C-alpha positions as CSV (number, residue, x, y, z in Angstrom):
1,X,0.0,0.0,0.0
2,X,1.1,3.5,-0.8
3,X,-0.5,6.7,0.5
4,X,0.2,10.0,-1.3
5,X,-0.1,13.5,-0.1
6,X,0.4,16.5,-2.5
7,X,1.4,20.0,-1.4
8,X,2.8,23.1,-2.9
9,X,-0.3,24.3,-4.9
10,X,-1.4,27.9,-4.7
11,X,-2.1,31.0,-6.7
12,X,0.4,32.6,-9.0
13,X,0.5,35.1,-11.9
14,X,1.2,34.0,-15.4
15,X,4.8,33.5,-16.0
16,X,5.4,32.5,-12.4
17,X,6.6,29.2,-10.9
18,X,5.4,26.6,-8.4
19,X,6.9,23.4,-7.1
20,X,4.5,20.6,-6.2
21,X,5.5,17.8,-3.8
22,X,4.1,14.4,-3.4
23,X,5.0,12.8,-0.1
24,X,4.5,9.0,-0.1
25,X,4.2,6.6,2.8
26,X,5.3,3.0,2.4
27,X,8.7,1.5,1.6
28,X,7.5,0.3,-1.8
29,X,7.2,3.8,-3.2
30,X,10.8,3.7,-4.3
31,X,9.9,0.8,-6.6
32,X,6.9,2.5,-8.1
33,X,6.6,4.6,-11.2
34,X,5.0,8.0,-10.4
35,X,3.0,10.5,-12.4
36,X,1.3,13.8,-12.2
37,X,-2.2,14.4,-13.7
38,X,-4.4,17.4,-13.6
39,X,-8.2,18.0,-13.9
40,X,-10.5,20.9,-14.4
41,X,-14.2,20.9,-13.7
42,X,-16.2,18.9,-16.3
43,X,-13.1,17.4,-17.9
44,X,-11.3,14.1,-17.6
45,X,-8.1,13.8,-15.7
46,X,-5.2,14.4,-18.1
47,X,-1.7,13.3,-18.1
48,X,1.0,15.8,-17.3
49,X,4.3,13.9,-16.6
50,X,5.6,10.6,-15.4
51,X,8.9,9.2,-14.1
52,X,10.2,5.7,-13.7
53,X,11.1,4.3,-10.3
54,X,14.8,4.9,-10.8
55,X,14.1,8.4,-12.1
56,X,16.0,7.5,-15.3
57,X,13.0,7.8,-17.6
58,X,10.7,10.8,-17.8
59,X,7.8,11.6,-20.1
60,X,5.8,14.8,-20.6
61,X,2.6,15.9,-22.2
62,X,3.3,18.1,-25.1
63,X,1.7,21.1,-23.5
64,X,4.2,21.1,-20.6
65,X,7.4,20.2,-22.4
66,X,10.1,22.7,-21.7
67,X,8.2,24.3,-18.8
68,X,7.6,21.5,-16.3
69,X,10.1,19.1,-14.8
70,X,9.3,15.9,-12.9
71,X,11.7,14.4,-10.4
72,X,11.9,12.2,-7.4
73,X,13.9,11.6,-4.3
74,X,13.5,8.0,-3.2
75,X,15.4,8.5,-0.1
76,X,12.8,11.0,1.0
77,X,9.8,9.1,-0.5
78,X,8.9,12.2,-2.3
79,X,8.1,13.2,-5.9
80,X,8.2,16.7,-7.4
81,X,6.8,18.7,-10.2
82,X,8.6,21.9,-10.9
83,X,6.3,24.2,-12.9
84,X,7.8,27.2,-14.7
85,X,6.3,29.8,-17.1
86,X,2.9,29.0,-15.9
87,X,-0.1,29.9,-18.0
88,X,-3.7,30.5,-17.1
89,X,-4.6,27.3,-18.9
90,X,-2.5,25.4,-16.4
91,X,-5.1,26.1,-13.8
92,X,-6.4,22.8,-12.4
93,X,-6.3,20.4,-9.5
94,X,-3.0,18.5,-9.7
95,X,-2.8,14.9,-8.6
96,X,0.1,12.6,-8.1
97,X,-0.2,8.9,-8.7
98,X,1.9,5.8,-8.3
99,X,1.9,2.3,-9.6
100,X,4.2,-0.5,-10.5
101,X,4.0,0.3,-14.2
102,X,5.0,3.5,-15.9
103,X,2.1,4.8,-17.9
104,X,0.4,8.0,-19.2
105,X,-3.1,6.6,-18.5
106,X,-4.9,7.5,-15.4
107,X,-6.8,4.2,-15.2
108,X,-3.5,2.3,-14.9
109,X,-2.6,4.0,-11.6
110,X,-3.8,2.4,-8.4
111,X,-2.6,5.0,-5.9
112,X,-3.7,8.6,-5.8
113,X,-3.2,11.7,-3.7
114,X,-6.1,14.0,-2.8
115,X,-5.0,16.7,-5.2
116,X,-3.7,20.3,-4.8
117,X,-5.2,23.3,-6.5
118,X,-3.1,25.4,-8.9
119,X,-4.5,28.7,-10.0
120,X,-2.7,30.9,-12.6
121,X,-4.1,34.4,-13.2
122,X,-3.4,36.5,-16.2
């Protein structure tokens, strides 16, 4: 079992930065792939970025490439999403997820955090 708790969300002006954290409980986190998804009202949860359990492989949605960076520190059981050059369309609830298999599909992740709100104003 893995429990995930996100933090670091907030309100920022366009062009600003935020760093989201995903604190995991359970020793198995370090063997799990991790991902970030986001969701806005009335829309499906969409893939943002993912990282393998070693941190050696990362994948990004096209709309965040060059702006967001996913990383992890297995010694701290923590994953991160550094978000730079934020745009109003990045406004969403951001969720971290973990599972044994690296994927960009939300339905393939068994473990989810509660989400953290990110609001970007123009």
